[in-house]
C-alpha positions, 0 to 999 in steps of 0.5 A: 849977315845982310845976305841971310837977312835978305834971303829970309825976307825973300823966303817969307814973301815966297811962303806968303805967295804960295799960301795965297795961291793954295787958298785960291786953288782950294776955292776953285777945287771946291767949286769943281767938286760941287759941280761934279756932285751936282752932275752925279747926284742931280741926274739920279 
């Protein structure tokens, strides 16, 4: 039973780390999209 408890805790920690990484990458992707939008529509 202790092994399952440890695995559940590790799984939750991994999910939290993955969500944090996705949120960080969404910010970076949003900045890149804004940059490309300014490049495309700024020159017209």
